[in-house]
KOLNULO-70221 format. One record per residue (C-alpha): x, y, z; chain; residue number from 0; residue in one letter. Coordinates in Angstrom, 3 decimals. Layout:
# residues N
+----------+----------+----------+------+-----+------+
|        u |        v |        w | unit | pos | code |
+----------+----------+----------+------+-----+------+
|        X |        Y |        Z |    A | NUM |    A |
...
+----------+----------+----------+------+-----+------+
//
This chain:
# residues 304
+----------+----------+----------+------+-----+------+
|        u |        v |        w | unit | pos | code |
+----------+----------+----------+------+-----+------+
|   92.670 |  107.519 |  107.436 |    A |   0 |    M |
|   90.018 |  104.806 |  106.292 |    A |   1 |    G |
|   87.923 |  105.696 |  102.496 |    A |   2 |    F |
|   84.741 |  106.679 |  104.089 |    A |   3 |    F |
|   86.420 |  108.640 |  107.003 |    A |   4 |    K |
|   87.904 |  111.065 |  104.366 |    A |   5 |    K |
|   84.783 |  111.119 |  102.633 |    A |   6 |    I |
|   82.940 |  112.061 |  105.870 |    A |   7 |    S |
|   85.505 |  114.492 |  106.864 |    A |   8 |    D |
|   85.157 |  115.799 |  103.219 |    A |   9 |    G |
|   81.581 |  116.531 |  103.449 |    A |  10 |    L |
|   81.281 |  118.239 |  106.300 |    A |  11 |    K |
|   80.391 |  121.377 |  105.365 |    A |  12 |    K |
|   77.342 |  120.002 |  103.002 |    A |  13 |    T |
|   76.286 |  117.733 |  106.212 |    A |  14 |    R |
|   76.501 |  120.314 |  108.766 |    A |  15 |    D |
|   73.899 |  122.700 |  106.107 |    A |  16 |    S |
|   71.796 |  119.711 |  105.321 |    A |  17 |    F |
|   70.973 |  117.975 |  108.095 |    A |  18 |    M |
|   71.133 |  120.787 |  110.794 |    A |  19 |    G |
|   68.272 |  122.282 |  108.673 |    A |  20 |    A |
|   66.376 |  118.843 |  108.129 |    A |  21 |    L |
|   66.508 |  118.158 |  111.140 |    A |  22 |    G |
|   65.041 |  121.850 |  112.365 |    A |  23 |    S |
|   62.221 |  120.601 |  110.461 |    A |  24 |    V |
|   61.186 |  116.907 |  111.267 |    A |  25 |    I |
|   61.580 |  118.025 |  114.966 |    A |  26 |    N |
|   59.216 |  120.865 |  114.183 |    A |  27 |    S |
|   56.082 |  118.503 |  113.004 |    A |  28 |    F |
|   54.428 |  115.830 |  115.175 |    A |  29 |    T |
|   53.065 |  114.235 |  111.825 |    A |  30 |    K |
|   53.389 |  113.853 |  108.423 |    A |  31 |    I |
|   51.064 |  115.906 |  105.899 |    A |  32 |    D |
|   52.047 |  117.792 |  102.905 |    A |  33 |    E |
|   53.490 |  120.712 |  104.418 |    A |  34 |    E |
|   56.289 |  118.964 |  105.813 |    A |  35 |    L |
|   56.923 |  117.404 |  102.527 |    A |  36 |    F |
|   56.605 |  121.091 |  100.651 |    A |  37 |    E |
|   59.303 |  122.496 |  103.556 |    A |  38 |    E |
|   61.510 |  118.820 |  102.711 |    A |  39 |    L |
|   61.602 |  119.930 |   98.818 |    A |  40 |    E |
|   62.784 |  123.680 |  100.090 |    A |  41 |    E |
|   65.730 |  122.216 |  102.089 |    A |  42 |    I |
|   66.338 |  120.390 |   99.428 |    A |  43 |    L |
|   67.048 |  122.568 |   96.557 |    A |  44 |    I |
|   68.675 |  125.104 |   99.716 |    A |  45 |    M |
|   71.377 |  122.385 |   99.590 |    A |  46 |    S |
|   72.316 |  122.470 |   95.729 |    A |  47 |    D |
|   69.856 |  119.504 |   94.330 |    A |  48 |    I |
|   68.352 |  121.343 |   91.412 |    A |  49 |    G |
|   64.111 |  121.895 |   91.846 |    A |  50 |    V |
|   63.509 |  119.157 |   89.290 |    A |  51 |    S |
|   65.318 |  116.385 |   91.678 |    A |  52 |    T |
|   63.994 |  117.624 |   94.617 |    A |  53 |    A |
|   60.857 |  116.968 |   93.014 |    A |  54 |    Q |
|   61.140 |  113.864 |   92.476 |    A |  55 |    K |
|   62.808 |  112.670 |   95.734 |    A |  56 |    I |
|   59.436 |  113.865 |   97.786 |    A |  57 |    C |
|   57.450 |  112.494 |   95.239 |    A |  58 |    D |
|   59.234 |  109.256 |   95.851 |    A |  59 |    E |
|   58.992 |  109.863 |   99.475 |    A |  60 |    L |
|   55.265 |  110.340 |   99.410 |    A |  61 |    R |
|   54.729 |  107.040 |   97.905 |    A |  62 |    V |
|   57.025 |  105.195 |  100.314 |    A |  63 |    R |
|   55.823 |  107.086 |  103.303 |    A |  64 |    V |
|   51.742 |  106.157 |  102.362 |    A |  65 |    K |
|   53.149 |  102.591 |  100.966 |    A |  66 |    K |
|   55.062 |  101.681 |  104.567 |    A |  67 |    D |
|   52.136 |  103.316 |  106.340 |    A |  68 |    G |
|   54.694 |  105.695 |  108.226 |    A |  69 |    I |
|   53.397 |  108.701 |  110.183 |    A |  70 |    T |
|   56.542 |  109.325 |  112.560 |    A |  71 |    D |
|   58.318 |  111.972 |  110.842 |    A |  72 |    P |
|   61.780 |  110.901 |  112.326 |    A |  73 |    Q |
|   61.575 |  107.850 |  110.240 |    A |  74 |    L |
|   61.666 |  109.944 |  106.836 |    A |  75 |    I |
|   65.482 |  110.571 |  107.426 |    A |  76 |    K |
|   66.458 |  107.290 |  106.738 |    A |  77 |    G |
|   63.928 |  106.848 |  103.617 |    A |  78 |    I |
|   65.157 |  109.909 |  102.256 |    A |  79 |    I |
|   68.972 |  108.898 |  102.736 |    A |  80 |    K |
|   67.830 |  105.161 |  100.599 |    A |  81 |    D |
|   66.307 |  107.729 |   98.123 |    A |  82 |    I |
|   69.158 |  109.424 |   97.411 |    A |  83 |    V |
|   71.582 |  106.227 |   97.557 |    A |  84 |    S |
|   69.444 |  105.114 |   94.932 |    A |  85 |    E |
|   68.890 |  108.199 |   92.633 |    A |  86 |    T |
|   73.438 |  108.860 |   92.732 |    A |  87 |    V |
|   73.740 |  105.023 |   92.274 |    A |  88 |    S |
|   75.303 |  104.337 |   88.657 |    A |  89 |    G |
|   78.051 |  103.057 |   86.583 |    A |  90 |    D |
|   81.128 |  104.282 |   89.006 |    A |  91 |    V |
|   84.061 |  101.868 |   87.906 |    A |  92 |    E |
|   86.699 |  103.022 |   85.532 |    A |  93 |    L |
|   87.050 |  101.161 |   82.457 |    A |  94 |    K |
|   90.535 |  100.110 |   81.920 |    A |  95 |    L |
|   90.211 |   96.899 |   80.891 |    A |  96 |    G |
|   92.557 |   97.534 |   77.789 |    A |  97 |    T |
|   96.555 |   97.744 |   77.401 |    A |  98 |    K |
|   96.902 |  100.988 |   76.963 |    A |  99 |    P |
|   92.999 |  102.646 |   77.849 |    A | 100 |    S |
|   92.957 |  106.077 |   77.858 |    A | 101 |    V |
|   91.461 |  108.819 |   79.994 |    A | 102 |    I |
|   90.633 |  111.906 |   78.406 |    A | 103 |    I |
|   90.241 |  114.830 |   81.354 |    A | 104 |    V |
|   87.784 |  117.371 |   80.323 |    A | 105 |    I |
|   86.767 |  120.650 |   82.153 |    A | 106 |    G |
|   86.880 |  124.472 |   82.043 |    A | 107 |    V |
|   90.182 |  125.963 |   83.669 |    A | 108 |    N |
|   90.204 |  126.449 |   87.506 |    A | 109 |    G |
|   87.993 |  123.254 |   87.964 |    A | 110 |    A |
|   90.656 |  121.132 |   88.887 |    A | 111 |    G |
|   91.758 |  119.635 |   85.491 |    A | 112 |    K |
|   95.560 |  119.346 |   86.402 |    A | 113 |    T |
|   95.773 |  118.109 |   90.036 |    A | 114 |    T |
|   92.844 |  115.200 |   89.090 |    A | 115 |    T |
|   95.026 |  113.858 |   86.419 |    A | 116 |    I |
|   97.742 |  113.911 |   88.846 |    A | 117 |    G |
|   96.357 |  112.516 |   91.551 |    A | 118 |    K |
|   94.354 |  110.343 |   89.468 |    A | 119 |    M |
|   98.083 |  108.959 |   87.852 |    A | 120 |    A |
|   99.751 |  108.045 |   91.129 |    A | 121 |    L |
|   96.570 |  105.956 |   92.435 |    A | 122 |    Q |
|   96.810 |  103.966 |   88.801 |    A | 123 |    L |
|  100.993 |  103.797 |   89.592 |    A | 124 |    K |
|  100.318 |  102.229 |   92.888 |    A | 125 |    N |
|   97.704 |  100.061 |   92.058 |    A | 126 |    Q |
|  100.825 |   98.513 |   90.112 |    A | 127 |    G |
|   99.936 |  100.521 |   86.676 |    A | 128 |    K |
|  102.178 |  101.940 |   83.920 |    A | 129 |    K |
|  101.040 |  105.591 |   83.670 |    A | 130 |    V |
|  101.669 |  107.854 |   80.640 |    A | 131 |    V |
|  100.479 |  111.255 |   81.183 |    A | 132 |    L |
|   99.562 |  113.872 |   77.418 |    A | 133 |    G |
|   99.846 |  117.138 |   77.924 |    A | 134 |    A |
|   97.390 |  118.373 |   75.318 |    A | 135 |    A |
|   96.623 |  121.467 |   77.541 |    A | 136 |    D |
|   98.527 |  123.922 |   75.031 |    A | 137 |    T |
|   96.492 |  126.790 |   75.060 |    A | 138 |    F |
|   97.063 |  128.222 |   78.205 |    A | 139 |    R |
|   99.971 |  129.340 |   79.703 |    A | 140 |    A |
|  101.692 |  127.684 |   81.958 |    A | 141 |    A |
|   99.295 |  124.712 |   81.457 |    A | 142 |    A |
|  102.004 |  121.918 |   80.490 |    A | 143 |    I |
|  104.820 |  123.050 |   83.738 |    A | 144 |    D |
|  101.540 |  122.876 |   86.064 |    A | 145 |    Q |
|  100.756 |  119.300 |   84.856 |    A | 146 |    L |
|  104.880 |  118.651 |   84.947 |    A | 147 |    G |
|  104.989 |  119.521 |   88.458 |    A | 148 |    V |
|  102.265 |  116.932 |   88.782 |    A | 149 |    W |
|  103.724 |  114.026 |   86.685 |    A | 150 |    A |
|  107.028 |  114.910 |   89.006 |    A | 151 |    E |
|  105.156 |  114.182 |   92.193 |    A | 152 |    R |
|  103.438 |  110.782 |   91.228 |    A | 153 |    A |
|  106.557 |  109.631 |   89.500 |    A | 154 |    G |
|  104.709 |  109.072 |   86.144 |    A | 155 |    V |
|  106.598 |  110.787 |   82.594 |    A | 156 |    P |
|  104.694 |  113.177 |   80.749 |    A | 157 |    M |
|  104.515 |  113.880 |   76.794 |    A | 158 |    I |
|  104.632 |  117.697 |   75.780 |    A | 159 |    S |
|  105.097 |  120.025 |   72.684 |    A | 160 |    N |
|  105.703 |  123.714 |   72.501 |    A | 161 |    A |
|  102.974 |  125.978 |   73.944 |    A | 162 |    E |
|  100.208 |  126.783 |   71.415 |    A | 163 |    G |
|  101.087 |  123.649 |   69.335 |    A | 164 |    S |
|   98.429 |  120.989 |   67.997 |    A | 165 |    D |
|   96.662 |  119.589 |   70.853 |    A | 166 |    P |
|   95.835 |  116.083 |   68.654 |    A | 167 |    A |
|   99.568 |  115.971 |   67.955 |    A | 168 |    S |
|  100.704 |  115.692 |   71.683 |    A | 169 |    V |
|   98.099 |  113.316 |   72.154 |    A | 170 |    V |
|   99.188 |  111.199 |   68.941 |    A | 171 |    F |
|  103.076 |  111.345 |   70.327 |    A | 172 |    D |
|  101.784 |  110.460 |   74.012 |    A | 173 |    T |
|   99.916 |  106.989 |   72.429 |    A | 174 |    I |
|  103.200 |  106.494 |   70.338 |    A | 175 |    F |
|  104.705 |  106.951 |   73.218 |    A | 176 |    T |
|  102.551 |  104.720 |   75.175 |    A | 177 |    A |
|  102.729 |  101.834 |   73.054 |    A | 178 |    K |
|  106.372 |  102.149 |   72.903 |    A | 179 |    A |
|  107.145 |  101.628 |   76.411 |    A | 180 |    R |
|  104.238 |   98.979 |   77.367 |    A | 181 |    G |
|  101.821 |  101.258 |   79.210 |    A | 182 |    C |
|   98.833 |  100.501 |   81.006 |    A | 183 |    D |
|   96.859 |  104.024 |   80.967 |    A | 184 |    V |
|   97.053 |  106.942 |   79.241 |    A | 185 |    I |
|   95.514 |  110.411 |   80.615 |    A | 186 |    I |
|   95.369 |  113.321 |   78.761 |    A | 187 |    C |
|   94.877 |  116.734 |   79.479 |    A | 188 |    D |
|   92.843 |  119.220 |   77.180 |    A | 189 |    T |
|   91.962 |  122.906 |   77.246 |    A | 190 |    A |
|   88.955 |  123.862 |   79.064 |    A | 191 |    G |
|   88.241 |  127.289 |   77.345 |    A | 192 |    R |
|   88.943 |  128.165 |   73.427 |    A | 193 |    L |
|   88.178 |  130.470 |   71.584 |    A | 194 |    H |
|   84.310 |  129.913 |   71.112 |    A | 195 |    N |
|   82.238 |  126.398 |   71.793 |    A | 196 |    K |
|   82.727 |  125.677 |   67.970 |    A | 197 |    K |
|   86.396 |  125.628 |   68.261 |    A | 198 |    N |
|   86.155 |  123.623 |   72.145 |    A | 199 |    L |
|   83.466 |  121.067 |   70.049 |    A | 200 |    M |
|   86.257 |  120.622 |   66.962 |    A | 201 |    D |
|   89.428 |  120.576 |   69.401 |    A | 202 |    E |
|   88.084 |  117.497 |   71.010 |    A | 203 |    L |
|   86.394 |  115.898 |   68.448 |    A | 204 |    A |
|   90.044 |  115.848 |   66.716 |    A | 205 |    K |
|   91.557 |  113.913 |   69.387 |    A | 206 |    I |
|   88.984 |  111.489 |   70.168 |    A | 207 |    F |
|   89.450 |  110.756 |   66.634 |    A | 208 |    R |
|   93.055 |  110.442 |   66.591 |    A | 209 |    I |
|   92.143 |  108.190 |   69.882 |    A | 210 |    V |
|   90.263 |  105.947 |   67.512 |    A | 211 |    R |
|   92.117 |  105.850 |   64.974 |    A | 212 |    R |
|   95.677 |  104.877 |   67.004 |    A | 213 |    E |
|   94.261 |  102.713 |   69.504 |    A | 214 |    L |
|   91.110 |  101.333 |   67.930 |    A | 215 |    P |
|   89.949 |   98.671 |   70.482 |    A | 216 |    D |
|   90.946 |  100.370 |   73.275 |    A | 217 |    A |
|   88.836 |  101.640 |   76.686 |    A | 218 |    D |
|   88.038 |  105.357 |   76.760 |    A | 219 |    M |
|   87.229 |  107.610 |   79.251 |    A | 220 |    E |
|   86.096 |  110.759 |   78.814 |    A | 221 |    A |
|   86.437 |  112.554 |   82.421 |    A | 222 |    L |
|   84.409 |  115.849 |   83.217 |    A | 223 |    L |
|   85.946 |  117.684 |   85.527 |    A | 224 |    V |
|   83.613 |  120.220 |   87.666 |    A | 225 |    L |
|   83.936 |  122.451 |   90.959 |    A | 226 |    D |
|   81.691 |  121.358 |   93.756 |    A | 227 |    A |
|   81.888 |  125.217 |   94.909 |    A | 228 |    T |
|   80.251 |  127.007 |   91.840 |    A | 229 |    T |
|   76.856 |  124.048 |   92.697 |    A | 230 |    G |
|   74.311 |  124.624 |   89.888 |    A | 231 |    Q |
|   76.639 |  126.010 |   87.673 |    A | 232 |    N |
|   79.167 |  122.946 |   87.855 |    A | 233 |    A |
|   75.555 |  121.117 |   86.264 |    A | 234 |    V |
|   75.430 |  123.883 |   83.676 |    A | 235 |    N |
|   79.003 |  123.247 |   82.547 |    A | 236 |    Q |
|   78.203 |  119.576 |   82.035 |    A | 237 |    A |
|   75.051 |  120.039 |   80.291 |    A | 238 |    K |
|   77.511 |  122.377 |   78.092 |    A | 239 |    E |
|   80.048 |  119.706 |   77.771 |    A | 240 |    F |
|   77.738 |  116.874 |   76.914 |    A | 241 |    S |
|   76.415 |  119.036 |   74.350 |    A | 242 |    N |
|   79.618 |  119.164 |   72.395 |    A | 243 |    V |
|   81.142 |  115.658 |   73.216 |    A | 244 |    T |
|   80.145 |  112.355 |   74.707 |    A | 245 |    E |
|   81.626 |  111.878 |   78.643 |    A | 246 |    I |
|   82.063 |  109.044 |   79.973 |    A | 247 |    S |
|   81.780 |  110.116 |   84.080 |    A | 248 |    G |
|   82.284 |  112.817 |   86.161 |    A | 249 |    I |
|   84.733 |  114.162 |   88.938 |    A | 250 |    V |
|   83.623 |  116.668 |   91.489 |    A | 251 |    L |
|   86.704 |  118.374 |   92.971 |    A | 252 |    T |
|   86.516 |  120.464 |   96.455 |    A | 253 |    K |
|   83.291 |  119.421 |   97.796 |    A | 254 |    L |
|   85.632 |  119.727 |  101.235 |    A | 255 |    D |
|   85.048 |  123.495 |  100.350 |    A | 256 |    G |
|   81.595 |  124.014 |  100.052 |    A | 257 |    T |
|   78.109 |  122.955 |  101.899 |    A | 258 |    A |
|   77.152 |  122.143 |   98.239 |    A | 259 |    R |
|   77.228 |  118.861 |   98.584 |    A | 260 |    G |
|   74.265 |  117.926 |   97.159 |    A | 261 |    G |
|   74.801 |  119.228 |   93.410 |    A | 262 |    V |
|   76.139 |  115.600 |   92.952 |    A | 263 |    V |
|   72.745 |  114.320 |   93.522 |    A | 264 |    V |
|   71.274 |  116.679 |   90.750 |    A | 265 |    T |
|   74.087 |  115.535 |   88.030 |    A | 266 |    I |
|   73.567 |  111.818 |   88.196 |    A | 267 |    Q |
|   69.934 |  112.495 |   88.302 |    A | 268 |    D |
|   69.056 |  115.659 |   85.814 |    A | 269 |    E |
|   72.122 |  114.099 |   83.159 |    A | 270 |    L |
|   72.676 |  110.262 |   84.035 |    A | 271 |    N |
|   76.698 |  110.562 |   83.734 |    A | 272 |    I |
|   77.797 |  108.943 |   86.447 |    A | 273 |    P |
|   79.850 |  110.518 |   89.208 |    A | 274 |    V |
|   83.588 |  108.159 |   89.373 |    A | 275 |    K |
|   85.953 |  110.577 |   92.170 |    A | 276 |    F |
|   85.156 |  113.228 |   94.464 |    A | 277 |    I |
|   87.420 |  115.669 |   95.539 |    A | 278 |    G |
|   87.553 |  116.233 |   99.369 |    A | 279 |    V |
|   90.897 |  117.578 |  100.268 |    A | 280 |    G |
|   94.456 |  119.006 |   98.913 |    A | 281 |    E |
|   96.525 |  116.059 |   99.650 |    A | 282 |    Q |
|   97.727 |  113.968 |   96.722 |    A | 283 |    I |
|   95.705 |  110.916 |   98.070 |    A | 284 |    D |
|   92.355 |  112.593 |   98.618 |    A | 285 |    D |
|   91.181 |  112.559 |   95.426 |    A | 286 |    L |
|   88.477 |  109.068 |   95.974 |    A | 287 |    Q |
|   86.878 |  106.999 |   94.057 |    A | 288 |    P |
|   83.010 |  107.612 |   94.485 |    A | 289 |    F |
|   80.893 |  105.026 |   95.921 |    A | 290 |    N |
|   76.780 |  106.015 |   96.239 |    A | 291 |    P |
|   76.070 |  104.314 |   99.729 |    A | 292 |    D |
|   79.189 |  106.210 |  101.218 |    A | 293 |    D |
|   78.122 |  109.141 |  100.116 |    A | 294 |    F |
|   74.474 |  108.521 |  101.755 |    A | 295 |    A |
|   75.698 |  107.184 |  104.336 |    A | 296 |    N |
|   78.822 |  110.736 |  104.952 |    A | 297 |    A |
|   75.617 |  113.411 |  104.343 |    A | 298 |    L |
|   73.365 |  111.916 |  106.740 |    A | 299 |    F |
|   76.100 |  111.047 |  109.266 |    A | 300 |    N |
|   75.504 |  106.894 |  109.171 |    A | 301 |    T |
|   78.244 |  104.553 |  108.782 |    A | 302 |    E |
|   77.520 |  100.790 |  107.937 |    A | 303 |    V |
+----------+----------+----------+------+-----+------+
//
């Protein structure tokens, strides 16, 4: 199955909900007026595009309609699609130019962190990269075992210590192993929730210090994994984690299981953090690099 087909299928629930409502409203208007803009804004908000982002999209829509002298409501869909595509555009490529490079994976328990790491490891391995995993979520029961299952599926080694051990020491050991084995990419899991925000902040800060001390010139990605089915709660989580540590990209999982795919637009707009991967299924190859144009085309049921 091609990349676009996977993304299109994964966004089916969001597309059916969003396009159904959008088409219904547009078909009920014979002219473009303020009432139409207000109803369009309401549809965007109901699709889990946040209030602020929905207002921005509709404000830009007003500007373009006026500038181009558009009077036919049926032409609005294409303009909204262009605005959405521009809103979600960003630096979506992973920066993994050094040997080794480091990916620190962050997120609350249940968002799909471990699954994301396994799928990402397989993709990188298939690209010819030598990958090693670090099981630095040492606080959660069975987290190490779960990551071990995915390491085995992806066919990559995993470094771990006993449950409850210092996560930063696992990261140190993983870096040591990566250097010794000539690995290209290190992917480290982290705890999703510690006793309080200060503990989480301190632990992540310690992990980042270890990486910078041991690999001062390495490219490093800090990817936050969010569950799309939680809608605006995912945005709130992203804000919380952004207050704790610097995030270089978002991985949005479980898009295929929700009609709340509009949250992609909100995250990019409100937080200015690029979405770098989206999860559109359960299979190991269902983690897709995010492409703004493909996302917009899949959402609006068009392919170019």
